[in-house]
C-alpha positions as a Markdown table, in Angstrom:
| # | Residue | x | y | z |
|---|---|---|---|---|
| 1 | Met | -14.2 | -36.4 | -18.4 |
| 2 | Thr | -10.6 | -38.1 | -19.1 |
| 3 | Thr | -9.4 | -36.2 | -21.9 |
| 4 | Asp | -7.4 | -33.4 | -21.2 |
| 5 | Leu | -9.4 | -30.3 | -22.4 |
| 6 | Arg | -6.3 | -28.5 | -23.8 |
| 7 | Asp | -6.3 | -31.7 | -26.4 |
| 8 | Ile | -9.8 | -30.2 | -27.1 |
| 9 | Phe | -9.4 | -26.7 | -27.4 |
| 10 | Arg | -5.7 | -26.9 | -29.3 |
| 11 | Gly | -5.5 | -23.0 | -29.5 |
| 12 | Thr | -4.5 | -22.8 | -26.0 |
| 13 | Lys | -0.7 | -23.9 | -26.1 |
| 14 | Glu | 0.4 | -20.3 | -26.0 |
| 15 | Leu | -2.0 | -18.9 | -23.3 |
| 16 | Asp | -1.0 | -17.8 | -19.8 |
| 17 | Glu | -1.2 | -21.3 | -17.6 |
| 18 | Lys | -3.0 | -19.8 | -14.6 |
| 19 | Ser | -5.6 | -18.2 | -16.7 |
| 20 | Leu | -6.1 | -21.0 | -18.9 |
| 21 | Asn | -6.4 | -23.6 | -15.8 |
| 22 | Ala | -9.2 | -21.1 | -13.9 |
| 23 | Leu | -11.3 | -21.2 | -17.8 |
| 24 | Leu | -10.8 | -25.1 | -18.2 |
| 25 | Arg | -11.7 | -26.0 | -14.7 |
| 26 | Ala | -14.7 | -23.7 | -15.0 |
| 27 | Ile | -15.7 | -25.9 | -18.4 |
| 28 | Lys | -14.7 | -29.3 | -16.4 |
| 29 | Asn | -16.9 | -28.1 | -13.4 |
| 30 | Ser | -19.7 | -27.6 | -16.0 |
| 31 | His | -19.5 | -30.8 | -17.9 |
| 32 | Asp | -22.3 | -33.4 | -17.3 |
| 33 | Val | -20.5 | -36.8 | -17.8 |
| 34 | Asn | -23.5 | -38.8 | -18.4 |
| 35 | Ser | -24.6 | -37.1 | -21.4 |
| 36 | Phe | -23.1 | -36.6 | -24.9 |
| 37 | Asp | -22.7 | -32.6 | -25.0 |
| 38 | Tyr | -20.5 | -30.3 | -26.7 |
| 39 | Leu | -17.6 | -31.1 | -25.1 |
| 40 | Lys | -17.6 | -35.1 | -26.2 |
| 41 | Phe | -19.2 | -33.9 | -29.6 |
| 42 | Lys | -15.7 | -31.3 | -29.9 |
| 43 | Gln | -13.6 | -34.3 | -28.9 |
| 44 | Ala | -14.8 | -36.6 | -31.5 |
| 45 | Val | -14.6 | -33.4 | -34.4 |
| 46 | Arg | -10.9 | -33.1 | -33.3 |
| 47 | Gly | -10.7 | -36.9 | -33.6 |
| 48 | Leu | -12.0 | -37.1 | -37.1 |
| 49 | Ala | -9.5 | -34.1 | -38.1 |
| 50 | Asp | -6.7 | -35.6 | -36.7 |
| 51 | Leu | -7.5 | -38.7 | -39.4 |
| 52 | Asn | -7.1 | -36.0 | -42.3 |
| 53 | Met | -10.6 | -35.5 | -42.4 |
| 54 | Asp | -12.0 | -31.9 | -43.4 |
| 55 | Asn | -13.5 | -29.7 | -40.8 |
| 56 | Glu | -17.3 | -30.1 | -42.6 |
| 57 | Thr | -16.9 | -33.8 | -43.0 |
| 58 | Ser | -15.5 | -33.9 | -39.5 |
| 59 | Tyr | -18.8 | -32.0 | -38.1 |
| 60 | Lys | -21.0 | -33.9 | -40.1 |
| 61 | Ser | -19.8 | -37.5 | -39.5 |
| 62 | Ala | -18.9 | -36.5 | -35.4 |
| 63 | Phe | -22.9 | -35.0 | -35.2 |
| 64 | Met | -24.2 | -38.3 | -37.1 |
| 65 | Thr | -23.0 | -40.7 | -34.8 |
| 66 | Ala | -23.7 | -38.3 | -31.7 |
| 67 | Ser | -27.4 | -38.1 | -33.0 |
| 68 | Thr | -27.8 | -42.0 | -32.7 |
| 69 | Met | -27.1 | -41.5 | -29.0 |
| 70 | Gly | -29.9 | -38.6 | -28.6 |
| 71 | Leu | -28.2 | -35.5 | -29.4 |
| 72 | Ser | -30.0 | -32.8 | -31.4 |
| 73 | Lys | -28.4 | -29.8 | -33.2 |
| 74 | Glu | -30.6 | -27.8 | -30.2 |
| 75 | Ser | -28.9 | -29.6 | -27.4 |
| 76 | Leu | -25.6 | -29.5 | -29.0 |
| 77 | Leu | -25.9 | -25.6 | -28.9 |
| 78 | Asn | -27.6 | -25.4 | -25.7 |
| 79 | Ser | -24.8 | -27.2 | -24.1 |
| 80 | Ala | -22.2 | -25.3 | -25.9 |
| 81 | Asn | -23.8 | -21.9 | -24.7 |
| 82 | Lys | -24.1 | -23.7 | -21.1 |
| 83 | Tyr | -20.0 | -23.6 | -21.5 |
| 84 | Ile | -20.0 | -20.1 | -22.5 |
| 85 | Tyr | -22.2 | -19.4 | -19.5 |
| 86 | Ala | -19.7 | -20.9 | -17.1 |
| 87 | Leu | -16.9 | -19.1 | -19.1 |
| 88 | Glu | -18.6 | -15.8 | -18.6 |
| 89 | Asn | -19.4 | -16.4 | -15.0 |
| 90 | Glu | -15.4 | -17.2 | -14.4 |
| 91 | Arg | -15.3 | -13.8 | -16.2 |
| 92 | Glu | -16.8 | -12.0 | -13.7 |
| 93 | Ser | -15.3 | -13.7 | -10.6 |
| 94 | Phe | -11.9 | -12.9 | -12.3 |
| 95 | Ala | -13.0 | -9.2 | -12.9 |
| 96 | Glu | -14.2 | -9.2 | -9.0 |
| 97 | Ala | -10.8 | -10.6 | -8.0 |
| 98 | Leu | -8.8 | -8.1 | -10.3 |
| 99 | Leu | -10.9 | -5.5 | -8.7 |
| 100 | Gly | -10.4 | -6.9 | -5.0 |
| 101 | Gln | -6.4 | -6.9 | -6.0 |
| 102 | Lys | -6.4 | -3.5 | -7.8 |
| 103 | Asn | -8.1 | -2.1 | -4.6 |
| 104 | Leu | -5.7 | -4.0 | -2.2 |
| 105 | Lys | -2.2 | -3.2 | -4.2 |
| 106 | Ile | -3.2 | 0.0 | -6.0 |
| 107 | Asp | -5.9 | 1.8 | -4.3 |
| 108 | Gly | -4.8 | 0.8 | -1.1 |
| 109 | Arg | -1.0 | 1.5 | -1.8 |
| 110 | Lys | -2.1 | 5.0 | -2.9 |
| 111 | Gly | -4.1 | 5.7 | 0.4 |
| 112 | Glu | -0.7 | 4.5 | 2.5 |
| 113 | Val | 1.3 | 7.1 | 0.1 |
| 114 | Glu | -1.4 | 9.7 | 1.3 |
| 115 | Gly | -1.1 | 8.7 | 4.8 |
| 116 | Leu | 2.6 | 8.5 | 5.0 |
| 117 | Thr | 2.6 | 12.1 | 3.0 |
| 118 | Lys | 0.2 | 13.6 | 5.7 |
| 119 | Lys | 2.4 | 12.1 | 8.4 |
| 120 | Ile | 5.5 | 13.7 | 6.9 |
| 121 | Glu | 3.5 | 17.2 | 6.7 |
| 122 | Leu | 2.9 | 16.7 | 10.2 |
| 123 | His | 6.3 | 16.2 | 11.2 |
| 124 | Lys | 7.7 | 19.1 | 9.1 |
| 125 | Asn | 5.3 | 21.2 | 11.3 |
| 126 | Lys | 6.5 | 19.7 | 14.5 |
| 127 | Ile | 10.0 | 20.4 | 13.4 |
| 128 | Lys | 9.1 | 23.9 | 12.5 |
| 129 | Glu | 7.4 | 24.5 | 16.0 |
| 130 | Leu | 10.7 | 23.0 | 17.4 |
| 131 | Glu | 13.2 | 25.3 | 15.6 |
| 132 | Arg | 10.7 | 28.3 | 16.8 |
| 133 | Glu | 11.2 | 27.1 | 20.1 |
| 134 | Ile | 14.9 | 26.3 | 20.0 |
| 135 | Ala | 15.0 | 29.9 | 18.5 |
| 136 | Ile | 13.2 | 31.7 | 21.4 |
| 137 | Phe | 15.1 | 29.4 | 24.2 |
| 138 | Gln | 18.1 | 30.6 | 22.4 |
| 139 | Asn | 17.1 | 34.3 | 22.5 |
| 140 | Arg | 16.6 | 33.8 | 26.4 |
| 141 | Ile | 20.0 | 32.2 | 26.7 |
| 142 | Asp | 21.2 | 35.3 | 24.9 |
| 143 | Thr | 19.0 | 37.6 | 27.0 |
| 144 | Val | 20.0 | 36.0 | 30.5 |
| 145 | Asp | 23.8 | 36.2 | 29.4 |
| 146 | Gln | 23.2 | 40.2 | 28.8 |
| 147 | Asp | 21.2 | 40.4 | 32.0 |
| 148 | Val | 23.8 | 38.0 | 34.0 |
| 149 | Glu | 26.3 | 40.6 | 32.7 |
| 150 | Ala | 24.1 | 43.6 | 33.6 |
| 151 | Ser | 23.2 | 42.2 | 37.0 |
| 152 | Gln | 26.9 | 41.3 | 37.9 |
| 153 | Leu | 28.2 | 45.1 | 36.8 |
| 154 | Lys | 25.1 | 46.5 | 39.0 |
| 155 | Ile | 26.2 | 44.3 | 41.8 |
| 156 | Asp | 30.2 | 44.9 | 41.4 |
| 157 | Ser | 28.9 | 48.5 | 41.4 |
| 158 | Thr | 26.6 | 48.3 | 44.6 |
| 159 | Lys | 29.6 | 46.2 | 46.3 |
| 160 | Glu | 32.3 | 49.5 | 45.0 |
| 161 | Lys | 30.0 | 51.8 | 46.2 |
| 162 | Phe | 29.2 | 50.0 | 49.5 |
| 163 | Leu | 32.9 | 49.3 | 50.1 |
| 164 | Lys | 33.7 | 53.1 | 49.3 |
| 165 | Ala | 31.2 | 54.1 | 51.9 |
| 166 | Tyr | 32.1 | 51.6 | 54.3 |
| 167 | Asp | 36.1 | 52.7 | 54.1 |
| 168 | Val | 35.0 | 56.7 | 54.5 |
| 169 | Ile | 33.1 | 55.9 | 57.4 |
| 170 | Thr | 35.2 | 53.2 | 59.1 |
| 171 | Lys | 38.4 | 55.6 | 58.3 |
| 172 | Glu | 36.6 | 58.5 | 59.9 |
| 173 | Ile | 35.4 | 56.2 | 62.7 |
| 174 | Lys | 39.3 | 55.2 | 63.1 |
| 175 | Asp | 40.6 | 58.7 | 62.9 |
| 176 | Asp | 38.3 | 59.6 | 65.7 |
| 177 | Ile | 39.3 | 57.0 | 68.1 |
| 178 | Thr | 43.0 | 58.1 | 66.9 |
| 179 | Ser | 42.3 | 61.7 | 67.9 |
| 180 | Ile | 40.6 | 60.5 | 71.3 |
| 181 | Asn | 43.4 | 58.4 | 71.9 |
| 182 | Gln | 45.9 | 61.4 | 71.5 |
| 183 | Ile | 43.6 | 64.0 | 72.8 |
| 184 | Leu | 41.9 | 62.6 | 75.8 |
């Protein structure tokens, strides 16, 4: 069909370009160029209306001319219904594509958010566990400092006791040596 379908369907001027193109492509793909069908009839009606013919006269004149080419009311309605069917199929394809996009861009993102929320919760739990371990280690460090101090005091005390005993015994032996040297 050489005529732009937008010229035939004049109420399409303000519609979304992408949606309109998809629907007009579905109509065009269903068109049989070898028969006088609804699209050619609609094109003839539009042409007559452009000549300032009223709607009823445009329809009757276009149908009268088309009937000489074998078009009947039944075949005209059948071909119009064929285009309705093509548009319905396009609507179903659109609905499937829309559902796919919804699943991908909305439900998929919601799933991503749920996954990230779970990961955040796991990381928070790991942080809590690490903080608990840090507290245990810090407590051990504090305890070790106390243990070191206690051990140092014990060692110093032991050293002091040993040196005291050493001094006492050593002094006694030295005193004995002095006495032996003086007396003997």
